[in-house]
C-alpha positions as CSV (number, residue, x, y, z in Angstrom):
1,M,85.7,77.1,87.0
2,A,83.5,79.5,88.1
3,Y,84.6,80.5,91.5
4,S,82.1,82.5,93.5
5,T,84.2,83.5,96.0
6,V,87.8,85.5,97.4
7,I,88.9,85.2,101.0
8,F,91.9,88.2,101.4
9,D,94.3,88.1,104.3
10,F,94.5,91.7,105.6
11,G,98.4,92.4,106.6
12,G,100.3,92.4,103.5
13,V,97.7,92.3,100.5
14,I,94.8,94.7,101.3
15,T,97.3,96.7,103.6
16,S,101.2,97.0,102.8
17,S,103.0,94.4,105.1
18,P,104.6,94.3,107.8
19,F,107.6,92.9,107.3
20,E,108.3,96.0,106.0
21,A,108.2,97.5,109.1
22,F,109.6,94.7,110.8
23,N,112.1,95.7,108.4
24,R,112.6,99.0,108.3
25,M,113.5,98.9,112.9
26,E,115.8,96.0,112.1
27,A,117.7,98.8,110.0
28,E,117.7,101.4,112.7
29,R,118.8,99.1,115.5
30,G,121.4,97.7,114.0
31,L,119.8,94.5,114.2
32,P,120.3,91.6,111.6
33,R,117.6,91.4,108.6
34,D,114.4,89.8,109.0
35,F,115.2,89.2,112.4
36,V,111.2,89.9,113.9
37,R,110.8,87.0,110.9
38,K,113.3,84.4,113.1
39,V,112.2,85.0,116.5
40,N,108.2,84.8,115.0
41,S,109.4,81.6,113.3
42,T,111.2,79.6,116.1
43,D,109.0,77.5,117.9
44,P,106.0,78.8,115.7
45,D,102.6,77.0,117.0
46,T,104.3,78.0,120.7
47,N,106.2,80.9,120.4
48,A,105.0,84.6,122.2
49,W,103.6,85.2,118.6
50,A,101.4,82.3,117.7
51,K,100.3,82.9,121.5
52,F,99.1,86.5,120.8
53,E,97.7,85.9,117.9
54,R,95.5,83.6,119.8
55,A,94.7,86.0,122.6
56,E,96.1,83.7,124.3
57,I,98.1,86.9,125.9
58,D,98.3,90.1,126.8
59,A,100.1,92.6,125.2
60,E,102.5,93.4,128.5
61,M,102.8,89.7,128.1
62,F,104.0,89.6,124.6
63,D,106.5,92.5,125.1
64,A,108.2,90.1,127.9
65,L,108.1,86.7,126.3
66,F,109.6,87.7,123.1
67,R,112.5,89.9,124.6
68,Q,112.9,86.2,126.2
69,E,113.3,84.8,123.1
70,A,115.4,87.8,121.4
71,E,117.4,87.5,123.6
72,A,117.8,83.8,123.0
73,L,118.8,84.6,119.7
74,G,121.5,86.3,120.8
75,Y,119.5,90.4,120.1
76,S,117.7,92.8,122.6
77,L,114.3,94.1,121.4
78,D,111.0,93.7,122.9
79,G,107.9,93.1,122.1
80,A,106.1,96.3,122.1
81,S,108.8,97.2,119.5
82,V,106.8,94.6,117.0
83,I,103.5,95.6,117.7
84,A,104.1,99.5,116.8
85,C,105.0,98.4,113.3
86,L,101.3,96.4,112.3
87,A,99.3,98.2,111.0
88,G,100.3,99.3,107.5
89,D,99.8,101.5,105.0
90,V,96.2,101.0,102.5
91,R,96.5,99.6,99.2
92,P,93.6,101.9,97.8
93,A,93.5,100.2,94.3
94,M,93.0,96.7,96.8
95,V,89.9,98.7,98.3
96,D,88.8,99.4,94.5
97,A,89.2,96.0,93.9
98,L,87.3,94.7,96.3
99,D,84.1,97.4,95.0
100,Q,84.7,95.6,91.5
101,L,84.3,92.3,92.7
102,K,81.4,92.7,95.5
103,R,79.9,94.6,91.8
104,K,80.4,92.0,89.7
105,G,78.3,89.4,92.9
106,L,81.9,87.4,94.4
107,T,81.7,86.9,98.0
108,L,84.1,87.6,99.5
109,G,86.3,86.9,102.7
110,C,88.7,88.3,105.2
111,I,90.6,86.2,107.3
112,T,93.5,87.7,109.4
113,N,95.7,86.9,112.2
114,N,96.3,90.1,114.0
115,V,96.3,91.1,117.8
116,R,94.7,92.5,120.4
117,A,96.9,95.2,120.0
118,G,96.2,99.0,118.3
119,H,92.2,100.1,117.1
120,G,90.2,97.5,115.4
121,A,90.9,94.6,113.4
122,G,93.8,96.1,111.3
123,M,95.3,97.6,115.0
124,A,95.9,101.0,113.5
125,T,97.3,103.7,115.4
126,D,94.8,106.1,115.7
127,G,91.4,106.4,115.4
128,D,91.4,107.8,111.5
129,K,92.9,105.0,110.7
130,A,90.6,102.6,112.4
131,R,87.4,104.1,111.0
132,A,89.8,103.3,107.3
133,V,90.3,100.3,108.0
134,G,86.7,99.5,109.5
135,S,85.0,100.7,105.9
136,I,87.2,98.8,104.7
137,M,86.2,95.6,106.8
138,A,82.7,96.1,105.8
139,R,83.2,95.4,102.5
140,F,83.5,91.9,103.0
141,D,80.5,89.4,104.1
142,H,82.4,87.6,107.0
143,V,85.6,88.5,108.6
144,I,87.3,86.0,110.8
145,E,89.7,87.7,113.6
146,S,92.6,84.9,115.1
147,S,93.0,87.3,118.4
148,K,88.5,87.0,118.5
149,A,88.1,83.5,116.6
150,G,91.4,81.7,119.1
151,V,92.1,80.1,116.2
152,R,95.2,81.5,113.8
153,K,96.4,80.7,109.9
154,P,97.8,78.1,109.1
155,D,95.5,75.9,111.4
156,P,93.1,74.4,108.1
157,R,90.2,75.2,110.8
158,I,90.2,79.2,110.7
159,Y,90.1,78.2,106.7
160,K,86.9,75.6,106.9
161,M,85.6,77.7,109.4
162,M,85.4,80.4,106.3
163,C,83.9,78.8,104.2
164,A,80.9,77.1,107.0
165,A,80.2,80.8,107.7
166,L,80.0,81.9,103.8
167,A,78.1,78.2,102.9
168,V,81.0,77.1,100.2
169,E,82.7,74.9,99.4
170,P,86.5,75.8,99.2
171,S,86.8,74.7,95.2
172,A,84.2,78.0,94.9
173,C,87.0,79.7,96.4
174,I,90.4,82.3,95.4
175,Y,92.8,83.2,99.0
176,L,95.2,85.7,98.5
177,D,97.9,85.6,101.0
178,D,101.6,87.1,101.0
179,L,102.8,84.3,103.7
180,G,103.2,80.5,101.6
181,I,103.0,78.8,105.1
182,N,98.7,80.2,104.4
183,C,98.5,79.6,101.6
184,K,99.2,76.1,101.3
185,P,96.3,74.5,103.7
186,A,94.6,76.5,101.3
187,A,95.1,74.9,98.2
188,Q,95.1,71.7,99.9
189,L,91.2,72.5,101.0
190,G,90.3,72.6,97.4
191,M,90.8,76.7,97.3
192,V,92.8,78.6,94.5
193,A,95.8,80.2,96.7
194,I,97.3,83.4,95.3
195,K,100.7,84.2,97.6
196,V,100.9,87.8,97.0
197,T,104.4,89.5,96.6
198,S,103.1,92.8,95.1
199,G,99.3,94.4,95.4
200,E,99.8,94.2,91.3
201,Q,100.7,91.1,91.6
202,A,97.7,89.3,93.3
203,L,95.5,91.5,90.9
204,D,96.6,90.5,87.5
205,E,96.3,86.8,89.2
206,L,92.7,87.4,90.3
207,G,92.1,88.8,87.3
208,A,93.4,86.6,85.2
209,L,91.6,83.8,87.3
210,L,87.9,85.9,86.7
211,A,88.2,87.4,83.7
212,L,88.3,91.1,85.5
213,T,91.4,93.8,84.6
214,F,91.5,96.2,87.9
215,G,93.1,99.2,88.2
216,P,96.9,99.5,88.8
217,V,98.3,99.6,92.5
218,G,101.5,99.9,94.0
219,G,103.8,97.9,95.8
């Protein structure tokens, strides 16, 4: 199969996963491991996190609603502390891989579930990080942000929006995401989906599909 297009998630793929930062915060505050994930997976289409990613509420309202949801599960945690964990660290080898894919003539897309917080699409915490993320985003032929599109993964519409924007059939696409729930609809549409557990694993699997060798990457 000749693939023409590679579509990336951003957080957890191009950057380190925010779940790592969530786990550090949970440990520091004496919360159960993966508590933030538990809150965000409870009523996943209608909770504060889903509404925030679809830009239906602002950061102040998210802070209050998330706190209520956390308390309903038996612990105290404000939404602002969750927002502060969102901007991951860039994986340089993943950025190098984007450049290599571009040189090979592949089309690149990015579908990111994000919120209106911080600076830019990657929700950076300062201007320097925002500029670095901006330079990465410029490598993509098209970017869809949930907070601008009003639709979020795993809604199949967001993958169809990307295919329409790039004028490509799903069967010609490879999709990478660190969440299995987001890989499933991509695969159902006909894309080859790679669930990212580490940068190295992601590039190994992507390279095998494209007959390419990428440089080493940590984490």
